C-alpha positions as CSV (number, residue, x, y, z in Angstrom):
1,M,-113.5,-59.5,-103.2
2,D,-111.5,-62.0,-105.2
3,I,-110.6,-63.9,-102.1
4,K,-114.9,-63.5,-100.9
5,K,-115.8,-65.1,-104.3
6,C,-113.6,-67.9,-103.9
7,F,-115.2,-68.7,-99.9
8,L,-118.7,-68.6,-101.1
9,F,-118.1,-70.5,-103.4
10,Q,-116.4,-73.3,-102.3
11,V,-119.7,-72.8,-99.3
12,C,-122.2,-73.3,-102.6
13,S,-119.7,-76.2,-104.0
14,Y,-119.7,-77.8,-99.9
15,V,-124.0,-77.5,-99.6
16,T,-124.4,-78.7,-102.9
17,E,-122.1,-82.0,-102.4
18,S,-123.5,-82.5,-99.4
19,L,-126.9,-82.1,-100.2
20,S,-126.4,-84.9,-103.1
21,V,-125.1,-87.5,-100.4
22,V,-127.8,-87.4,-98.8
23,F,-130.9,-87.6,-101.1
24,L,-128.6,-90.1,-103.1
25,I,-128.6,-92.3,-99.4
26,V,-132.3,-91.8,-99.7
27,T,-132.1,-92.9,-103.2
28,V,-130.7,-95.7,-101.9
29,A,-132.8,-96.8,-99.6
30,V,-135.8,-96.0,-100.8
31,L,-134.9,-98.5,-103.6
32,C,-133.8,-100.7,-102.0
33,V,-136.5,-101.3,-99.1
34,Y,-138.6,-101.6,-102.3
35,K,-136.9,-103.3,-104.6
36,N,-138.6,-106.6,-104.1
37,K,-142.3,-104.7,-104.4
38,I,-140.6,-103.5,-107.7
39,S,-138.2,-106.7,-109.6
40,S,-137.2,-104.5,-112.4
41,D,-133.9,-104.8,-114.1
42,R,-134.5,-100.8,-113.9
43,T,-134.3,-101.7,-109.8
44,F,-130.8,-102.7,-109.8
45,V,-129.4,-100.4,-112.7
46,Q,-131.0,-97.4,-110.7
47,I,-129.6,-98.8,-107.6
48,N,-126.0,-99.5,-109.4
49,L,-126.3,-95.6,-110.7
50,A,-127.3,-94.1,-107.4
51,L,-124.5,-95.6,-105.6
52,S,-122.1,-95.0,-108.0
53,L,-123.1,-91.2,-108.0
54,L,-123.2,-91.1,-104.4
55,F,-119.4,-92.5,-104.3
56,L,-118.7,-89.7,-106.5
57,H,-120.0,-87.3,-104.7
58,V,-118.0,-87.9,-101.6
59,C,-115.0,-88.3,-103.3
60,I,-116.0,-85.3,-104.6
61,L,-115.9,-84.2,-100.8
62,V,-113.2,-85.7,-99.8
63,G,-111.0,-84.4,-102.5
64,E,-110.4,-80.5,-100.8
65,V,-109.1,-82.9,-97.9
66,A,-106.9,-84.6,-99.6
67,V,-104.1,-82.4,-100.6
68,T,-102.5,-82.9,-97.6
69,S,-101.5,-85.7,-98.6
70,Q,-100.1,-87.2,-101.7
71,K,-100.8,-90.9,-101.0
72,I,-104.5,-89.7,-100.7
73,C,-104.6,-87.0,-102.6
74,E,-103.8,-89.8,-105.7
75,V,-106.5,-93.1,-104.2
76,V,-108.9,-89.6,-104.7
77,T,-108.1,-89.2,-108.1
78,V,-108.9,-92.6,-109.0
79,A,-111.3,-93.1,-106.9
80,T,-112.7,-90.2,-108.6
81,H,-112.6,-90.8,-112.4
82,F,-113.0,-94.7,-111.6
83,F,-117.3,-93.8,-110.2
84,F,-116.7,-91.1,-113.1
85,I,-116.6,-93.6,-115.2
86,G,-118.7,-95.6,-113.9
87,T,-121.4,-93.6,-114.1
88,G,-121.0,-92.7,-117.3
89,E,-121.2,-96.4,-118.0
90,K,-124.2,-97.3,-116.3
91,F,-126.5,-94.9,-117.5
92,I,-124.7,-96.0,-121.7
93,I,-125.7,-99.1,-121.2
94,Y,-128.9,-98.4,-119.5
95,H,-130.3,-96.7,-122.3
96,F,-129.0,-98.3,-124.6
97,F,-130.2,-101.0,-123.8
98,A,-134.1,-99.5,-123.2
99,L,-134.0,-97.2,-126.5
100,C,-133.1,-99.6,-128.3
101,F,-133.9,-103.0,-127.4
102,P,-136.4,-102.1,-125.2
103,S,-137.3,-106.1,-125.0
104,L,-134.3,-106.7,-124.1
105,L,-134.2,-104.7,-120.7
106,N,-136.0,-106.9,-118.4
107,A,-133.6,-109.8,-119.7
108,R,-131.5,-109.5,-116.3
109,S,-129.0,-112.0,-116.8
110,I,-127.7,-110.4,-119.9
111,V,-127.7,-106.3,-118.7
112,M,-126.2,-107.6,-115.7
113,Q,-123.7,-108.6,-117.2
114,I,-122.8,-106.6,-119.3
115,M,-122.3,-104.5,-116.3
116,I,-121.1,-106.6,-114.4
117,D,-118.1,-106.7,-117.0
118,T,-117.6,-103.9,-117.6
119,K,-116.8,-102.3,-114.1
120,F,-114.0,-105.1,-114.0
121,N,-112.7,-104.1,-116.4
122,T,-112.8,-100.5,-116.3
123,Y,-111.2,-101.3,-112.6
124,L,-108.0,-103.4,-114.3
125,L,-108.1,-100.2,-117.0
126,L,-107.7,-97.4,-114.2
127,R,-105.5,-100.2,-111.6
128,D,-102.6,-100.2,-114.3
129,Q,-103.2,-96.7,-115.4
130,A,-102.4,-96.6,-111.3
131,F,-99.8,-98.5,-111.1
132,L,-97.7,-97.6,-114.4
133,G,-98.2,-93.9,-114.3
């Protein structure tokens, strides 16, 4: 009975992750097509957030296959953590500006610079941990 439950859980996980990937691809495509018509800082953040979530879900899907090789498993693990942190920081930055400073949300350069700086710092932190750990 436990084997059936594990198999059913694994199938449900693959189906839901695959659906997430498909709908995130559609979301990114729609946002990219209508980005010039909307022309808001929210669109920029939403595209980055959707891409980060898309890559996160792809890493989760690939994660099950990656356990066959140690190097591939390490790469997928670092990528998964990178996209978890990237998604979280995009949520925090976007909602911080939206709730605390709604007038600054339209200041595209401020939002973009903070997102670029935090993404680069996150990359450096993960890179150092991967090579030192």
